N, C-alpha and C positions, 0 to 999 in steps of 0.2 A: 776423301773429303766428305762425300755424301754421308758415309757411315758416321764420321765424327760429328758432322753437323746435326744428323738425326739424333745421335745420343745426347748432344748438348741440349736440343729442344726437349727431349724426354726428361732430362735432368731439371731444366727450368720448369717444365710442367709439374713435376713431382714436388719441387720446392713451392710452387704456387699453390698446389693442393694442400700442402702442409700448413702454409701461412693462412689460407682462407678457411681451413677446417677448424682452426683453433677457436675463432669467435662463434662458430656455428652452434657448438654445444650450449653455451649460455643463451644464445638466441632461441634455440629450440626449447630450452627450459623456461624462458620467459613466456614464449607463446603457449606452452603447456599450462603454465600457471595462470595466464590470462584467461584461457578457456575454462579451466577448472573453477576459477573464481566467478566468471560470468555465469556459467551454468549453475554453480552453487548458490549464488545470490538470487538467480531467477527461481530456483526450486524453493529456496527459503521464503521468498515472497509469495509464491504459489501456495505452499503448505501452511504458512502462517495465517493467511486469509481464507484458504479453502475450507479448513475445518470449521471456521467461524460461520461462513456462509451456509454450508451444508447443515450444520447443527442447528442454526437458527431456523432454517426452513422446516426441519424436523420438529423442533419445539412447537412451532405454530400448528403443525399437523396434530400433535398430541393435545394441544390446548383445545383444538376443535373437537377432537375425539372425547375430551373430558367435558365438553360443553362449557368452556370457560366464558366468563362474562367479559364485557368490555373493559372493566377495571383490571381484570387479570391479564388481558391483552396489553394494557398499558404497563402492567407490571413486567411483562416480557421486555418492553422497550427500556424500562429502568434497569432491569438486570443486565440488559445488553450493553448499556452505555456507562453506567456508574462505575463499575470496577475499572474499566479502561481509563475513564476520566481521572479517577483517584491515582492510579498507577502513573499516568503521565504528569499529573500535578506534582507528585512526590519524586519523580525520576531525577529532575535536576538537583534535588536536595540530598538524597541519600542512597540512590541506587548503586553508587560506586562501591558501597560496602560489600556488594555481592559480585564476584568475578563473572566473566562472560559465560563460561561453561556451565556453572550451576544455574544461571538464568535460563539458558537454552534448555537444560534438563527440566526445569520447572515448567517452562512453556510447553514442552512436548508432553509431559505427564498430565498437565491440565487439559490439553487438547484431547488426549486419549480418554481422560476421565469424563469429559463432556460427552463424547460419543457413547460411552458405556452407560452413564447416568440416564441420558435421554432415551437410549435404546430400551432400557429396562424400566422406564418410569411408568408408574401407575397412578401418579397424582400430579397436580399442578406444581406443588412445592418442589418435588424432585426434578421436574422439568426446568423450573427456574434455577435450581442449583446447577444444572447442566449448562444453562445459558450463562450463568456467572462464571463457571470454569472456562467456557469458550472465550468470554470477554477478557478474563485474566490472561489467557494464553495469547490472544491476539494483541492486547495492549502491551504486555511485557515483551513479546516477540518484536513488535514494531520498534519500541524504544531501543531494545538490545541490538537489533540488526542494523538500524539506521546509524546508531552510534558506532558500530563496528566498521561501517563503510569509511570512517575517517582514516583507517589504517590500510586501505586498499586503493588502487587507482580509482579516480572519480567515475570512470565508466561503469562501475558496479552499481551506482545509484540508478542508472537507466535500467539495468537488468533487474534489480530488486523491484523497481516500480512496475516494470512490465509483468513480473510474476504476480504482484498483488492485483494488477488489473485483470490478468487471466483467471485469477481465483474467483472473482465475482461471476464471470461468465461460465467457466468450466464447473465451478462448484454447484451453481443452481441447475445447470443443464444435466450434470451427472446424477444429482439426486432425483430430479424430475424423470430422467430417462430410466433409471433403475426401478423406481416405484411404478412407472407406467408399464415397464416390462413384466411386472407381476411380483417383484420383491416387496415384502412388507417394509414399513419404515424402520422397524427394528433390525431386520437382516441387512437392509441398505446401510444403516449406520455401522453395524459390526463389520461389514465388508470394507469399510473405509478406515479401519484402524491402521492400515498401512501408511496413511498420510502422516501421522505423527512420527512413525518410524522413519519415513523418508526425510522429514525435517531434521531429525537427529543425525541421520547418515550424511545429509548434505553438509551439516556443520562440522561434524567430527571427522569425516572421511574425505570430503571433496575439497573444502576450502584449504588453501595453503596457509602456512603460518604467517601472521601479520609481520611484515618487515618493511623498513624504509624502501619505497619503490618510486619509480618515476610515475607521476600522475597519469600520463598516457591519455591519448584520445582528446587532448585539449589543444586548441590553436594557441600558439605562443602569443600572438597579438592580443587575443581575447583575454588570456590570463594576465598579461602585462597591463591591460587597460583597467582591470579590476583592482581596486584598492581594498585591502582587508578591512572588514567591519571593525575589527579590534585587533591590535597587535600586528607587528610585522616580523616577529621572530621566525626563524626557520630552523630552530633547534629540533633535534630528533625527538619524536614523541612515541610513547608506547601505550598500549591499551591501559586505560585507567589513569594515565598521567595528567589529563586535563582536569581530573576531579580534585587535584591539589590546589586549584584556584581558590582564592579567598572569596567570601561572600560579596565583597565589593566588586571584585573582578567579574564574578558571575553576573551581577546586576548590570554592569557596564556592557557585557556581551549581550545580555538579554535585551537591553534597550536598543542595541544595534540591530537586533533581529526583528524588532517590531515592524519594520518596513516590509517584511515578508509574512510575519505571523498574522497581522491584522487583515491583509487582503485574503489570505488563505482561510481565515475564520469566516470572512464574508462570503467567499465562494461556497464553502460547505454549508453555511447557514442557509443561503438561497437554494442550494442544490437539494438539501434534505427537507427544506420547507416544501419544495415541490413534491418530493418523493413521498413524504409522510402525510402532507396535508391536502394535496391536490390530485394525485394520481387517481384515486378512487372516484373523484368527482368529475374527471374528464371522460364522460361517458357519451358515446355516440350511438344513436338508435338506427341511423341509416347505413348500417353495415351488418354483415353476416356474423361478425364476431360477438360472442357473448360478453357480458360485463367482466367476468373472470378472465376470459381470453384477452380482452383489451388490456387489462391490468398486467397480465403476464408478458404481453408484447412490450408494454412500456418498460417493464423491468429489464427484459432482455436487450432492448435497444439502448437503454441507459448503460448497462454493463458493457455492451459492445463498444460504445463510445469511449468509456473509461479505459478499456483495454487498449484500444487503438492509440489514444493520446498518451497514455502512460508508456507506450512503447515507441514514441515518436522523437525522443530526445536526440537520437543520432541523426535525425533529419533536420530539425531546427530547434533553436533555443529561444525562449521568451524571457526577457529580463524584467519587464514591467508587469508584475502579477496583478497590480491594481486594475489594469485594463480588463483582465479576465474576471475580476470581481465585479466590475461595473457591468460587463456583458451578462454575467450570471444573474445579477439583480434585475436587469431588464427582462431576462427570461422569466423570472418569478413574477414580475409585475404583469407581463403579457398573459401568462397562463392564468393568473388570478383573475384578470379582467375577463378572460374567456369563461371561467367558471361562473362568474357573476352575470355575464351578459350573453353567453353562448353565441358568439358571432363567427366562429370558425366553421366553415362548411363541410370539412372532411377530416376524418381521423388521420389521414396520411400527412397532413400538415403538422399535427401534433406529434406523429412519429418522427418527423424530421427535427422538430424542436427538441424532443427528448434525446435524440441521438446527439444533437448539438450540445445539449446540456451536459451529457456525459463526456463529450470531447473537451469542453471547458474545464470540468472538474478534474479530469485526469491530467490535463496539461498544467493546471495550476499546481497540482501535487508534485509532479516530477520536476518541474522547473523551479519550484520553490527550494527544494532540497539540493538541486544542482547549483543554484545560485549561492546558497549558503555555503556549500562546499568550496566554491570558487572564492568567496569573499571573506572567509575566515582564515585566520592563521592556523598552522598545524597544531599549535598549543591549545587552541580554543575549539577546534572543529568537533571533537567528540562531544563536548558539552553542548555546543550549539545545535548539533543534530538532535540530541535528546530533548533539549528545551523546546525546539520548534515542533516536536511531535504533538504537542498539545493542541495545535491549530485545528486540525480536522475534527478531533473529538469535541473540542469546545464549540465549534460551529454546529455540529450535529446536536449537541446537548441543548444549545440555545434555540435551535429550530424546533426541537421536540417540545420544549416548554410552550412555544407559541403556536406551532402547527396543529397539535392535537386539539386544543380548545377551539381553534378556528375551524378545523375540519368538522367538529361536532356542531358548531354554530351554523356553518354553511349547509349542513345536512338538514337543519330545521327550517331553512328558508323555503318558501313556497316555490 
């Protein structure tokens, strides 16, 4: 009896193993695909902005070496922002004519070209061409990869945003560290040509093919509570399908996005008004840090705040982006008042405010695109992500128009 009973249990155990092992293979495949896409989008975000940050720092070094005038420094800012602005303005209208893979190739080639041009530059004009190529690479890459998130689980938006935040911090620190270690700006740039190669490898080798997938990582109650901004269709969509929308449909979707676009524009306007117009004027004499060191600390703390908050989506979500816009505008007003009346007693208070500024900016970015992904239908999500990309660049452009003249005016005050 004992032998028969033992064999029966062994038979039941083998049957149970067979029945439980069948769904394990698809589960393991889904987990593998999840981590491939997560790491892939993080690396895409890192590489897309990393090249831009590093190259722009190098361009400023070369302009100083060439004894560039203030007008030429302003030209760097124009070459930095105008190509990206043009690309993002045209993206919702005609970028669909170019499939994703060629767009990624163009972005990678432009990124590599910016490194090479600036590395071998012997004139301001060549340096500016490098800035333009970096701007094209960054702008085209952001539009492309954010649109591509429409065909993957929504969690990849958090990974993409975290990668872009890390680029600001790691890009500036790596360039500074290599040049401080004794490498010339030229050799530093040439040593970073692996970054565009990593971007291409992440897209072509790491990401899985876009397929209809479970969104994953979303609370069902939260998703059910959100009503799509436009359309409620759940029809299967494929890359490029949302570009078949008529102009009227695109306009309707765009109007629905304004509740997120306008606050994000305001966040970036206030943020870059502070960075471009006030950072150099927030100078404290009662510290051992030089003026240049204080400015570098401001930049590093700002980038650290951006990285932390762009990586925070898995911890908490913020639906009302206008609150972040209001807080960022209050930051601007407070720091502008200090520039005018110098009432803050310590630089460490400014350090905390600038860290807070970065936290607000990063949180506004990641939560804006997360909310858009939640509140748009599958049919419209690809277009919506591309259209909303204009927000940060438009805010930066408007701040540059006002911040630079204000900076010059404040410098002339007694």
